[in-house]
N, C-alpha and C positions, 0 to 999 in steps of 0.2 A: 326437424327430422333426426338430428343427432341425439336429441333428448329421448325421442321415442325409441331409437335403436338401443341406447344404453339402458333404458328402463326395461325393454323386452329382454335384453341379454341378462340383466340382473335377476329378473323374475324367472327366466328360463333356467338359470343355474340353480336358483333356490328350489324351484319345483323339481328339477332333476335330482338334486341331492336328497331332498326329502322323500321323493318317490322311490328311490333305490333302497332306502332304509326300510320303509314300510313294505316294500315288495318282498324283501327277504325274510321278514318275520315269520310267515307260515312255514317256510322251509327250515329255519332253525328250530322251530317248535317241533316239527315233524321228525327231524333228525334226533333231537333230544328225547322224544317219546319212544322212538324205535330202539335207540341204543342205551337208554338209561337202565333198563332192567336186565341186560345181558352181562355176562362175564367178559373178560378181556379178549379171550380167543374168539368169541362170537362177534364182538365189536370189530376185531381185526378182519375177520372173514367178511362181514357185511360191508366194510369200507373198501374192500378190494375183491370183488366177486370173480373177476377174471384176471388173476395175477400174471399169467403167461401170455396174454393176448395184447396185441397192440393194434387194435381195430377189430373189425368184425371177422376178418378171414385170415389175418396174419399174426404170427408171433413176433416178438421183438427181433429175433435173429433173422427171420424172413424179411422183415421190414428193412433192417440194416443192410442185408444183402441186396435188396432191390434198390435202395438208395445208392449203394456203392456202384452197381451196374450203371445206373443213370448218370452218376457223376463221371464215371469213366467215359461213357459215350459222349457226354457233353464236352469234356476236355479234348477228346479226339476230334470232335466236330469243330471246336474252337481253333485247334491247331491247323486243321485244313483251311478254315476261313482266313487265318492270319497268313498262311502260305499263299493263298490266292490273292489276298489284298496286297501283299508285298511282291507279287509276281515271281514267287520262288517255285512254283509248281510245274513250270515248263521252261525249256531253254529259250534263250533270246532269239527273236526273229529278225534281229538287225544284222546278223552276220550273212554275208553273201554266200558262204559255204554251208553245205549241209552238215548238221550236227548229228552225230551218231549217239544213240542212247545205248548204254551197256546193260 
């Protein structure tokens, strides 16, 4: 059983590494044929067709602002969770006297 597993693993690694190289050959040939006859400005434009976009609907600045809002919200939620876990969000109920909130 161990021999079979090792043989399958070695053959799988060999097939995967050989398959990846042959899979990428048409894409390299296509890229070379598209950009070989253009000047440098055209190549730069073709390599980055949407320089100001970071996805389909957002620019880099809009994406960064959205990430900042999410991180801020997550940290505030984390702070609330820690206060609840440490029981710091309400006064102690062990006192026999009423506790006044200011």
